[in-house]
C-alpha positions in Angstrom: 2.6 -48.5 -40.2 3.8 -48.7 -43.8 4.7 -52.3 -43.0 1.0 -53.1 -42.3 0.2 -51.7 -45.8 2.9 -53.3 -47.9 3.4 -56.7 -46.3 -0.3 -57.9 -46.3 -0.8 -56.5 -49.8 2.2 -58.3 -51.3 1.5 -61.6 -49.5 -2.2 -61.6 -50.7 -1.2 -60.5 -54.2 1.4 -63.3 -54.5 -0.9 -66.0 -53.2 -3.8 -64.9 -55.5 -1.5 -65.0 -58.6 0.1 -68.4 -57.7 -3.2 -70.0 -56.8 -4.6 -68.8 -60.2 -2.0 -70.8 -62.0 -3.3 -73.9 -60.3 -7.1 -73.2 -59.9 -7.9 -72.1 -63.5 -6.7 -75.3 -65.2 -8.3 -77.3 -62.4 -11.7 -75.6 -62.8 -11.5 -76.1 -66.6 -10.7 -79.8 -66.1 -13.9 -80.3 -64.0 -15.9 -78.1 -66.4 -16.7 -75.5 -63.8 -17.5 -73.0 -66.5 -19.9 -70.1 -66.7 -23.2 -70.5 -68.6 -24.2 -67.4 -70.6 -27.9 -66.5 -70.7 -29.5 -66.1 -74.1 -31.1 -62.9 -73.0 -27.6 -61.3 -72.4 -25.5 -59.5 -75.0 -24.9 -61.9 -77.8 -21.1 -61.2 -77.8 -20.9 -62.6 -74.3 -21.5 -66.1 -75.7 -17.8 -66.3 -76.5 -17.2 -66.2 -72.7 -19.2 -69.4 -72.1 -17.1 -72.0 -70.3 -14.9 -69.5 -68.5 -14.3 -70.7 -64.9 -16.3 -68.9 -62.3 -14.8 -69.5 -58.9 -12.2 -66.8 -59.1 -13.3 -65.3 -55.8 -11.2 -68.1 -54.2 -8.1 -66.4 -55.4 -8.5 -63.2 -53.5 -10.3 -64.8 -50.5 -7.3 -67.2 -50.1 -4.8 -64.4 -50.3 -6.8 -62.3 -47.8 -7.2 -65.2 -45.4 -3.5 -65.9 -45.4 -2.6 -62.2 -44.8 -5.2 -61.9 -42.0 -4.0 -65.1 -40.4 -0.4 -64.0 -40.4 -0.6 -60.3 -39.7 -3.8 -59.6 -37.9 -2.9 -61.6 -34.8 0.5 -60.0 -34.5 -0.7 -56.4 -34.5 -0.8 -54.7 -31.1 -4.4 -54.4 -30.0 -6.3 -52.6 -27.3 -7.8 -54.6 -24.5 -11.3 -55.9 -25.0 -13.2 -57.9 -27.6 -14.0 -54.7 -29.5 -10.5 -54.6 -30.9 -11.2 -57.7 -33.0 -13.5 -55.9 -35.4 -11.4 -56.9 -38.3 -11.8 -60.6 -37.5 -15.6 -60.3 -37.1 -15.8 -58.5 -40.4 -13.7 -61.0 -42.2 -15.8 -63.9 -40.8 -19.0 -62.2 -41.8 -17.6 -61.8 -45.4 -16.5 -65.5 -45.3 -20.1 -66.5 -44.4 -21.4 -64.6 -47.4 -18.7 -66.2 -49.6 -20.0 -69.6 -48.4 -23.5 -68.6 -49.5 -22.1 -67.6 -52.8 -20.2 -70.9 -53.1 -23.4 -72.9 -52.5 -25.0 -70.8 -55.3 -22.1 -71.3 -57.6 -22.1 -75.0 -57.0 -25.8 -75.2 -57.5 -25.3 -73.7 -60.9 -22.9 -76.5 -61.8 -25.3 -79.2 -60.6 -28.2 -77.6 -62.6 -25.9 -77.0 -65.5 -27.4 -73.5 -66.0 -26.9 -69.9 -64.8 -29.4 -70.1 -62.0 -28.3 -71.4 -58.6 -30.1 -70.4 -55.4 -33.3 -68.4 -55.7 -33.4 -64.8 -54.5 -35.5 -65.8 -51.5 -33.1 -68.6 -50.6 -30.1 -66.1 -50.8 -31.9 -63.6 -48.6 -32.9 -66.2 -46.1 -29.2 -67.0 -45.6 -27.9 -63.4 -45.9 -30.2 -61.8 -43.3 -29.2 -64.1 -40.4 -25.5 -63.5 -41.2 -26.0 -59.7 -41.2 -28.1 -59.8 -38.0 -25.5 -61.8 -36.1 -22.7 -59.5 -37.3 -24.6 -56.4 -36.1 -25.4 -58.0 -32.8 -21.7 -59.0 -32.3 -20.6 -55.5 -33.2 -23.1 -54.0 -30.8 -22.3 -56.2 -27.8 -18.5 -55.7 -28.3 -19.1 -51.9 -28.2 -17.8 -51.4 -31.7 -20.9 -49.6 -32.9 -23.4 -47.3 -31.1 -26.8 -46.2 -32.2 -25.5 -42.9 -33.7 -25.7 -42.4 -37.4 -22.9 -40.3 -38.9 -24.0 -37.9 -41.6 -21.2 -37.1 -44.0 -20.6 -33.6 -45.1 -22.9 -32.3 -42.4 -20.4 -33.8 -39.9 -23.0 -34.6 -37.3 -24.2 -37.7 -35.5 -27.9 -38.5 -35.0 -28.9 -41.0 -32.4 -31.8 -43.1 -34.0 -31.9 -45.8 -31.4 -32.7 -49.4 -32.3 -33.6 -48.3 -35.8 -29.9 -47.9 -36.4 -29.4 -51.7 -36.1 -32.3 -52.3 -38.5 -30.8 -49.8 -40.9 -27.4 -51.6 -40.7 -28.8 -55.1 -41.4 -30.9 -53.8 -44.4 -27.9 -51.8 -45.6 -25.5 -54.8 -45.4 -27.8 -57.1 -47.3 -28.5 -54.4 -49.9 -24.8 -53.7 -50.6 -23.9 -57.4 -50.7 -26.5 -58.0 -53.4 -25.7 -54.7 -55.2 -22.1 -55.8 -55.6 -23.3 -59.2 -56.9 -25.4 -57.4 -59.5 -22.5 -55.1 -60.4 -20.2 -58.1 -61.2 -20.9 -58.7 -64.9 -18.1 -57.3 -67.0 -14.4 -58.3 -67.2 -12.5 -56.4 -64.5 -15.4 -54.2 -63.5 -16.1 -55.3 -59.9 -12.5 -56.0 -59.1 -11.4 -52.5 -60.3 -14.1 -50.6 -58.6 -13.7 -52.5 -55.3 -9.9 -52.0 -55.4 -10.4 -48.2 -55.5 -12.8 -48.4 -52.5 -10.2 -50.4 -50.6 -7.6 -47.8 -51.3 -9.9 -45.2 -49.8 -10.5 -47.3 -46.8 -6.7 -47.8 -46.3 -6.3 -44.0 -46.4 -9.0 -43.5 -43.7 -7.6 -46.3 -41.5 -4.1 -44.8 -41.9 -5.5 -41.4 -40.8 -7.0 -43.0 -37.7 -3.9 -45.1 -36.9 -5.9 -48.3 -37.1 -3.4 -51.0 -37.9 -5.9 -53.9 -37.9 -8.0 -52.0 -40.4 -5.0 -51.2 -42.6 -4.0 -54.9 -42.6 -7.5 -56.1 -43.7 -8.0 -53.5 -46.4 -4.5 -53.8 -47.7 -4.9 -57.6 -47.9 -8.1 -57.1 -49.8 -6.4 -54.7 -52.3 -3.5 -57.1 -52.9 -5.9 -60.1 -53.4 -8.0 -58.1 -55.9 -4.9 -57.0 -57.9 -3.8 -60.6 -58.1 -7.3 -61.6 -59.2 -7.4 -58.8 -61.8 -4.3 -60.2 -63.3 -6.5 -63.0 -64.6 -9.9 -61.2 -64.8 -9.0 -58.0 -66.6 -10.3 -58.1 -70.2 -10.2 -60.6 -71.7 -11.0 -62.6 -68.5 -9.6 -66.0 -67.9 -11.7 -66.5 -64.7 -14.8 -64.9 -63.1 -15.2 -64.3 -59.4 -18.6 -65.9 -59.2 -21.1 -65.3 -56.4 -18.4 -66.7 -54.1 -16.3 -63.6 -54.7 -19.0 -60.9 -55.3 -20.9 -61.7 -52.1 -17.6 -61.8 -50.2 -16.6 -58.4 -51.5 -20.1 -56.9 -50.9 -20.0 -58.1 -47.3 -16.4 -56.9 -46.8 -17.2 -53.4 -48.1 -20.4 -53.1 -46.1 -18.8 -54.6 -43.0 -15.9 -52.1 -43.0 -18.2 -49.2 -43.3 -20.2 -50.5 -40.3 -17.0 -51.0 -38.4 -15.9 -47.4 -39.1 -19.4 -46.2 -37.9 -19.9 -44.6 -41.3 -22.4 -46.7 -43.2 -23.7 -43.7 -45.2 -20.1 -43.4 -46.6 -21.1 -46.2 -49.0 -23.6 -43.8 -50.7 -20.5 -42.1 -52.1 -17.9 -44.9 -52.1 -20.3 -47.4 -53.5 -22.2 -45.1 -55.8 -21.6 -47.4 -58.8 -22.9 -50.4 -56.9 -26.0 -48.5 -56.0 -26.6 -47.2 -59.5 -26.3 -50.8 -60.8 -28.9 -52.2 -58.4 -31.3 -49.3 -58.9 -31.2 -49.8 -62.6 -32.5 -53.3 -62.1 -35.2 -52.1 -59.8 -36.3 -49.3 -62.2 -36.3 -51.7 -65.1 -38.4 -54.3 -63.4 -40.9 -51.7 -61.9 -41.2 -50.0 -65.3 -41.9 -53.2 -67.2 -44.5 -54.4 -64.7 -46.3 -51.0 -64.5 -46.1 -49.9 -68.1 -44.9 -52.8 -70.1 -41.9 -50.7 -71.3 -38.2 -50.9 -70.5 -36.2 -47.8 -69.4 -32.9 -49.4 -70.3 -31.9 -51.5 -73.3 -30.9 -54.1 -70.7 -30.2 -54.1 -67.0 -28.1 -53.9 -64.9 -26.9 -50.6 -66.4 -23.5 -51.8 -67.5 -25.2 -54.1 -70.0 -27.2 -51.1 -71.2 -24.0 -49.3 -72.0 -22.7 -52.4 -73.8 -25.9 -52.4 -75.9 -25.2 -48.7 -76.7 -21.8 -49.7 -78.2 -19.5 -49.1 -75.3 -16.6 -51.5 -75.0 -16.0 -53.4 -71.7 -12.8 -51.4 -71.1 -14.6 -48.1 -71.5 -17.3 -49.1 -69.0 -14.7 -50.2 -66.5 -12.8 -46.9 -67.0 -15.9 -44.8 -66.5 -17.1 -46.8 -63.5 -13.6 -46.6 -61.9 -13.4 -42.8 -62.6 -16.8 -42.1 -61.0 -15.8 -44.2 -58.0 -12.5 -42.4 -57.7 -14.0 -39.0 -57.8 -17.0 -39.6 -55.5 -15.0 -41.6 -52.9 -12.1 -39.1 -53.0 -14.6 -36.2 -52.3 -16.1 -38.0 -49.3 -12.8 -39.2 -48.0 -11.4 -35.6 -48.0 -14.5 -34.5 -46.3 -13.9 -36.9 -43.5 -10.1 -36.2 -43.3 -10.6 -32.5 -43.0 -13.8 -32.5 -40.9 
């Protein structure tokens, strides 16, 4: 079983690092650089021009690892044993949406690609198809697992609606969360480690391969993205990661696990919702800037400090919930 952890991780890591040496100069040569909004922190202006298709680094590494190792693992009979493939394909579809958005930014030569409505119009069908496939291959039921209480509640068809809304919400929360060097990659790496532990506990080799490949690819990406970043993941990467995290939780039949695992993602998206609601209702802002990682920047926190705090919160919260499941 250790082979299924180490081999995909190393392969994905190596591919991400090697590809970065080719992709970063290429993106610079075609001027595929990030545009920095004037409303953002003024010190971010120095980052303008940094390539923003870094998601291709870890996506390529994960793809290679899945292609090589996922089809060699011994599977149970039935289509339901291919949950890892369905999850990866769903994440790839979201990456394609992100790529269209990233490329639209290049065409417009500004930081706005697809509109929110356009993104949602593409994301919802992908989430619906994924949930339908997971249902009809008997991977998921209609029972909602409640962490800590260790009970399952059958909520019928509402469970599928909940999953679709949850997937789209997490996908966009991760997208919002990606805004500081090394932040999204570090937090998501910690979550992948927790998923590896849970899959290892269950003896799920296909799950171990997919999450280990994700971890390796993210480490390779962080080699170029950790402060000061030489490349950003773009929407291609952030939508892929959001879909991957949400899809794995659905696959494990523990979507509420993301309340703990993805607490930082949720705080980030809630900060935007609170800021917008407050300004529209009262004309006042709750935060100096949203999402909340920019608020902390405006308060004088360094990017490294923000990454450290977010990683620490994610580690503590996800460890608590993982231990709860392991010893339930």
